TORZAMI-426314 format. One record per atom (N, C-alpha, C): residue number from 1; x, z, y. Coordinates in pm, whole numbers. Each point is the difference from the previous one (the first is absolute). Last residue first. Layout:
// TORZAMI-426314
<node n="NUM" east="X" up="Z" north="Y"/>
...
//
This chain:
// TORZAMI-426314
<node n="106" east="1715" up="-500" north="418"/>
<node n="106" east="49" up="-122" north="66"/>
<node n="106" east="-107" up="-104" north="9"/>
<node n="105" east="-25" up="429" north="-228"/>
<node n="105" east="-14" up="19" north="144"/>
<node n="105" east="47" up="-123" north="77"/>
<node n="104" east="-221" up="72" north="-520"/>
<node n="104" east="117" up="-36" north="79"/>
<node n="104" east="-28" up="20" north="148"/>
<node n="103" east="-190" up="216" north="-468"/>
<node n="103" east="-50" up="-53" north="127"/>
<node n="103" east="119" up="-22" north="90"/>
<node n="102" east="-84" up="27" north="-576"/>
<node n="102" east="33" up="73" north="122"/>
<node n="102" east="-67" up="-63" north="122"/>
<node n="101" east="-25" up="-117" north="-491"/>
<node n="101" east="64" up="-86" north="101"/>
<node n="101" east="44" up="74" north="125"/>
<node n="100" east="-205" up="222" north="-394"/>
<node n="100" east="75" up="-114" north="-54"/>
<node n="100" east="83" up="-72" north="105"/>
<node n="99" east="-287" up="363" north="116"/>
<node n="99" east="97" up="53" north="-97"/>
<node n="99" east="88" up="-110" north="-56"/>
<node n="98" east="-352" up="-119" north="290"/>
<node n="98" east="101" up="74" north="73"/>
<node n="98" east="108" up="53" north="-94"/>
<node n="97" east="-375" up="-216" north="-189"/>
<node n="97" east="84" up="-95" north="73"/>
<node n="97" east="113" up="72" north="72"/>
<node n="96" east="-321" up="269" north="-210"/>
<node n="96" east="81" up="-70" north="-101"/>
<node n="96" east="94" up="-101" north="67"/>
<node n="95" east="-310" up="219" north="275"/>
<node n="95" east="103" up="94" north="-46"/>
<node n="95" east="91" up="-67" north="-102"/>
<node n="94" east="-369" up="-248" north="143"/>
<node n="94" east="98" up="15" north="108"/>
<node n="94" east="112" up="94" north="-42"/>
<node n="93" east="-364" up="-50" north="-291"/>
<node n="93" east="80" up="-122" north="2"/>
<node n="93" east="109" up="10" north="106"/>
<node n="92" east="-316" up="342" north="-21"/>
<node n="92" east="90" up="7" north="-115"/>
<node n="92" east="92" up="-121" north="-5"/>
<node n="91" east="-334" up="5" north="330"/>
<node n="91" east="99" up="106" north="29"/>
<node n="91" east="99" up="14" north="-115"/>
<node n="90" east="-372" up="-294" north="-42"/>
<node n="90" east="109" up="-55" north="79"/>
<node n="90" east="106" up="106" north="31"/>
<node n="89" east="-292" up="47" north="-448"/>
<node n="89" east="-23" up="7" north="145"/>
<node n="89" east="123" up="-50" north="76"/>
<node n="88" east="-38" up="-211" north="-476"/>
<node n="88" east="6" up="137" north="52"/>
<node n="88" east="-36" up="0" north="149"/>
<node n="87" east="-180" up="-354" north="-381"/>
<node n="87" east="92" up="15" north="113"/>
<node n="87" east="0" up="144" north="50"/>
<node n="86" east="-280" up="-215" north="-348"/>
<node n="86" east="118" up="73" north="-47"/>
<node n="86" east="98" up="33" north="113"/>
<node n="85" east="-410" up="-252" north="62"/>
<node n="85" east="-44" up="117" north="-77"/>
<node n="85" east="117" up="86" north="-48"/>
<node n="84" east="77" up="-417" north="233"/>
<node n="84" east="-56" up="104" north="87"/>
<node n="84" east="-39" up="126" north="-76"/>
<node n="83" east="395" up="-320" north="-180"/>
<node n="83" east="-146" up="-6" north="8"/>
<node n="83" east="-55" up="121" north="77"/>
<node n="82" east="482" up="-188" north="111"/>
<node n="82" east="-58" up="96" north="-95"/>
<node n="82" east="-152" up="-10" north="11"/>
<node n="81" east="280" up="-243" north="291"/>
<node n="81" east="7" up="-61" north="-133"/>
<node n="81" east="-57" up="92" north="-108"/>
<node n="80" east="45" up="132" north="467"/>
<node n="80" east="-115" up="-90" north="-25"/>
<node n="80" east="3" up="-62" north="-139"/>
<node n="79" east="331" up="296" north="232"/>
<node n="79" east="-86" up="56" north="-104"/>
<node n="79" east="-117" up="-91" north="-36"/>
<node n="78" east="323" up="-105" north="344"/>
<node n="78" east="70" up="12" north="-127"/>
<node n="78" east="-86" up="53" north="-113"/>
<node n="77" east="-163" up="-20" north="449"/>
<node n="77" east="12" up="-135" north="-56"/>
<node n="77" east="67" up="6" north="-138"/>
<node n="76" east="-25" up="399" north="242"/>
<node n="76" east="-135" up="-42" north="-38"/>
<node n="76" east="4" up="-137" north="-67"/>
<node n="75" east="399" up="163" north="181"/>
<node n="75" east="-38" up="78" north="-119"/>
<node n="75" east="-139" up="-42" north="-49"/>
<node n="74" east="153" up="-192" north="401"/>
<node n="74" east="79" up="-49" north="-115"/>
<node n="74" east="-38" up="74" north="-128"/>
<node n="73" east="-194" up="150" north="401"/>
<node n="73" east="-52" up="-133" north="-36"/>
<node n="73" east="73" up="-57" north="-121"/>
<node n="72" east="158" up="401" north="189"/>
<node n="72" east="-127" up="22" north="-71"/>
<node n="72" east="-59" up="-132" north="-46"/>
<node n="71" east="376" up="-24" north="268"/>
<node n="71" east="37" up="52" north="-133"/>
<node n="71" east="-125" up="25" north="-83"/>
<node n="70" east="-59" up="-118" north="448"/>
<node n="70" east="44" up="-115" north="-78"/>
<node n="70" east="39" up="40" north="-142"/>
<node n="69" east="-98" up="336" north="306"/>
<node n="69" east="-124" up="-68" north="-40"/>
<node n="69" east="31" up="-125" north="-80"/>
<node n="68" east="363" up="229" north="178"/>
<node n="68" east="-63" up="80" north="-105"/>
<node n="68" east="-130" up="-64" north="-47"/>
<node n="67" east="221" up="-197" north="362"/>
<node n="67" east="81" up="-17" north="-121"/>
<node n="67" east="-62" up="76" north="-118"/>
<node n="66" east="-190" up="52" north="426"/>
<node n="66" east="-26" up="-135" north="-52"/>
<node n="66" east="77" up="-25" north="-129"/>
<node n="65" east="71" up="407" north="239"/>
<node n="65" east="-129" up="-5" north="-69"/>
<node n="65" east="-27" up="-137" north="-61"/>
<node n="64" east="516" up="142" north="72"/>
<node n="64" east="-122" up="-4" north="81"/>
<node n="64" east="-126" up="-18" north="-86"/>
<node n="63" east="439" up="275" north="-166"/>
<node n="63" east="-30" up="-141" north="28"/>
<node n="63" east="-134" up="-3" north="72"/>
<node n="62" east="378" up="378" north="-208"/>
<node n="62" east="-85" up="-31" north="114"/>
<node n="62" east="-10" up="-151" north="18"/>
<node n="61" east="146" up="428" north="-366"/>
<node n="61" east="3" up="-144" north="22"/>
<node n="61" east="-101" up="-32" north="109"/>
<node n="60" east="127" up="429" north="-249"/>
<node n="60" east="45" up="-23" north="138"/>
<node n="60" east="21" up="-148" north="27"/>
<node n="59" east="-194" up="221" north="-393"/>
<node n="59" east="134" up="-61" north="-14"/>
<node n="59" east="60" up="-34" north="136"/>
<node n="58" east="-437" up="190" north="-45"/>
<node n="58" east="80" up="82" north="-90"/>
<node n="58" east="141" up="-51" north="-19"/>
<node n="57" east="-317" up="-250" north="250"/>
<node n="57" east="40" up="121" north="73"/>
<node n="57" east="88" up="88" north="-87"/>
<node n="56" east="-190" up="-381" north="-200"/>
<node n="56" east="105" up="-38" north="96"/>
<node n="56" east="47" up="120" north="82"/>
<node n="55" east="-354" up="68" north="-305"/>
<node n="55" east="120" up="-40" north="-74"/>
<node n="55" east="113" up="-31" north="99"/>
<node n="54" east="-428" up="86" north="178"/>
<node n="54" east="64" up="123" north="-50"/>
<node n="54" east="130" up="-31" north="-75"/>
<node n="53" east="-255" up="-369" north="148"/>
<node n="53" east="53" up="76" north="113"/>
<node n="53" east="71" up="127" north="-47"/>
<node n="52" east="-223" up="-266" north="-321"/>
<node n="52" east="117" up="-70" north="52"/>
<node n="52" east="64" up="80" north="114"/>
<node n="51" east="-408" up="156" north="-170"/>
<node n="51" east="108" up="16" north="-100"/>
<node n="51" east="129" up="-63" north="49"/>
<node n="50" east="-383" up="-64" north="263"/>
<node n="50" east="43" up="140" north="7"/>
<node n="50" east="113" up="26" north="-99"/>
<node n="49" east="-206" up="-419" north="-12"/>
<node n="49" east="79" up="13" north="122"/>
<node n="49" east="53" up="142" north="14"/>
<node n="48" east="-302" up="-88" north="-346"/>
<node n="48" east="131" up="-59" north="-31"/>
<node n="48" east="92" up="10" north="121"/>
<node n="47" east="-441" up="139" north="60"/>
<node n="47" east="67" up="91" north="-93"/>
<node n="47" east="141" up="-50" north="-34"/>
<node n="46" east="-272" up="-281" north="262"/>
<node n="46" east="44" up="118" north="76"/>
<node n="46" east="71" up="100" north="-91"/>
<node n="45" east="-197" up="-378" north="-199"/>
<node n="45" east="114" up="-42" north="81"/>
<node n="45" east="57" up="120" north="77"/>
<node n="44" east="-398" up="59" north="-230"/>
<node n="44" east="110" up="-10" north="-96"/>
<node n="44" east="129" up="-38" north="72"/>
<node n="43" east="-385" up="7" north="258"/>
<node n="43" east="33" up="136" north="-42"/>
<node n="43" east="114" up="1" north="-100"/>
<node n="42" east="-183" up="-412" north="157"/>
<node n="42" east="86" up="64" north="99"/>
<node n="42" east="37" up="143" north="-40"/>
<node n="41" east="-86" up="-407" north="-343"/>
<node n="41" east="-81" up="102" north="66"/>
<node n="41" east="91" up="75" north="97"/>
<node n="40" east="132" up="-503" north="-114"/>
<node n="40" east="4" up="135" north="-57"/>
<node n="40" east="-99" up="89" north="75"/>
<node n="39" east="183" up="-478" north="71"/>
<node n="39" east="-118" up="13" north="-85"/>
<node n="39" east="1" up="132" north="-76"/>
<node n="38" east="306" up="-162" north="349"/>
<node n="38" east="48" up="7" north="-138"/>
<node n="38" east="-114" up="15" north="-100"/>
<node n="37" east="-88" up="-10" north="467"/>
<node n="37" east="79" up="-121" north="-26"/>
<node n="37" east="49" up="-6" north="-144"/>
<node n="36" east="-218" up="392" north="149"/>
<node n="36" east="-95" up="-112" north="-14"/>
<node n="36" east="73" up="-129" north="-35"/>
<node n="35" east="260" up="375" north="101"/>
<node n="35" east="-67" up="18" north="-129"/>
<node n="35" east="-97" up="-115" north="-26"/>
<node n="34" east="207" up="18" north="415"/>
<node n="34" east="97" up="-42" north="-101"/>
<node n="34" east="-57" up="19" north="-140"/>
<node n="33" east="-261" up="146" north="366"/>
<node n="33" east="10" up="-146" north="-4"/>
<node n="33" east="99" up="-47" north="-106"/>
<node n="32" east="-41" up="463" north="76"/>
<node n="32" east="-125" up="-51" north="-57"/>
<node n="32" east="5" up="-152" north="-11"/>
<node n="31" east="358" up="220" north="216"/>
<node n="31" east="-1" up="29" north="-143"/>
<node n="31" east="-122" up="-61" north="-67"/>
<node n="30" east="23" up="-31" north="463"/>
<node n="30" east="111" up="-77" north="-57"/>
<node n="30" east="5" up="17" north="-151"/>
<node n="29" east="-297" up="257" north="268"/>
<node n="29" east="-54" up="-132" north="-38"/>
<node n="29" east="109" up="-90" north="-58"/>
<node n="28" east="96" up="426" north="193"/>
<node n="28" east="-41" up="7" north="-140"/>
<node n="28" east="-55" up="-133" north="-48"/>
<node n="27" east="357" up="-2" north="403"/>
<node n="27" east="-138" up="43" north="-27"/>
<node n="27" east="-31" up="-1" north="-149"/>
<node n="26" east="491" up="109" north="185"/>
<node n="26" east="-82" up="-120" north="-18"/>
<node n="26" east="-142" up="47" north="-30"/>
<node n="25" east="356" up="319" north="47"/>
<node n="25" east="-69" up="-41" north="123"/>
<node n="25" east="-71" up="-135" north="-9"/>
<node n="24" east="229" up="166" north="-396"/>
<node n="24" east="85" up="25" north="117"/>
<node n="24" east="-57" up="-62" north="128"/>
<node n="23" east="-113" up="-7" north="-504"/>
<node n="23" east="-45" up="-93" north="103"/>
<node n="23" east="76" up="17" north="131"/>
<node n="22" east="83" up="298" north="-362"/>
<node n="22" east="41" up="-136" north="-37"/>
<node n="22" east="-35" up="-98" north="111"/>
<node n="21" east="-152" up="439" north="46"/>
<node n="21" east="145" up="-7" north="22"/>
<node n="21" east="53" up="-140" north="-34"/>
<node n="20" east="-449" up="84" north="-92"/>
<node n="20" east="21" up="-6" north="145"/>
<node n="20" east="149" up="-5" north="35"/>
<node n="19" east="-120" up="62" north="-451"/>
<node n="19" east="-36" up="-136" north="44"/>
<node n="19" east="25" up="-14" north="150"/>
<node n="18" east="52" up="425" north="-186"/>
<node n="18" east="110" up="-88" north="-42"/>
<node n="18" east="-27" up="-143" north="44"/>
<node n="17" east="-341" up="314" north="73"/>
<node n="17" east="113" up="27" north="89"/>
<node n="17" east="120" up="-88" north="-35"/>
<node n="16" east="-372" up="-18" north="-284"/>
<node n="16" east="-33" up="-60" north="129"/>
<node n="16" east="114" up="21" north="100"/>
<node n="15" east="26" up="210" north="-423"/>
<node n="15" east="24" up="-144" north="-10"/>
<node n="15" east="-27" up="-69" north="133"/>
<node n="14" east="-94" up="460" north="-15"/>
<node n="14" east="143" up="-24" north="-20"/>
<node n="14" east="33" up="-148" north="-8"/>
<node n="13" east="-467" up="136" north="35"/>
<node n="13" east="81" up="28" north="120"/>
<node n="13" east="147" up="-36" north="-18"/>
<node n="12" east="-384" up="-260" north="-288"/>
<node n="12" east="49" up="136" north="19"/>
<node n="12" east="96" up="11" north="117"/>
<node n="11" east="-267" up="-391" north="-161"/>
<node n="11" east="122" up="23" north="-78"/>
<node n="11" east="59" up="140" north="18"/>
<node n="10" east="-434" up="-158" north="194"/>
<node n="10" east="22" up="-87" north="-116"/>
<node n="10" east="120" up="41" north="-84"/>
<node n="9" east="-118" up="225" north="413"/>
<node n="9" east="-106" up="20" north="-99"/>
<node n="9" east="28" up="-78" north="-128"/>
<node n="8" east="290" up="-64" north="364"/>
<node n="8" east="15" up="135" north="-54"/>
<node n="8" east="-103" up="26" north="-109"/>
<node n="7" east="-39" up="-404" north="235"/>
<node n="7" east="121" up="1" north="-82"/>
<node n="7" east="20" up="135" north="-67"/>
<node n="6" east="-347" up="-43" north="310"/>
<node n="6" east="-33" up="-73" north="-123"/>
<node n="6" east="119" up="-3" north="-94"/>
<node n="5" east="65" up="184" north="425"/>
<node n="5" east="-87" up="88" north="-80"/>
<node n="5" east="-36" up="-67" north="-132"/>
<node n="4" east="240" up="-257" north="305"/>
<node n="4" east="84" up="106" north="-53"/>
<node n="4" east="-82" up="95" north="-86"/>
<node n="3" east="-226" up="-339" north="232"/>
<node n="3" east="78" up="-57" north="-111"/>
<node n="3" east="87" up="106" north="-64"/>
<node n="2" east="-430" up="193" north="239"/>
<node n="2" east="112" up="-85" north="38"/>
<node n="2" east="69" up="-58" north="-124"/>
<node n="1" east="-527" up="155" north="78"/>
<node n="1" east="122" up="36" north="-70"/>
<node n="1" east="109" up="-99" north="38"/>
//
């Protein structure tokens, strides 16, 4: 099973396609490594990446993959103060961050 097949199996076709658009020709391992660096499950990280990508596409905001992965890292770090048992999924945290802070193209 390829990494892409594993991604599709884990998060579904639509989310997997959004993740691939976010990565914009970067290898899938880039996403997996950034999740590891943030001490997150890669599947949760991928779901959050898909939310971030769809949000930015819906607003015609274009930033590179590294910037988007950095945004995910900030959202993950920002939620660490919430006890794990009460912490929402990272995708919800990312949406809340986007609604509050947006995503700057600069």
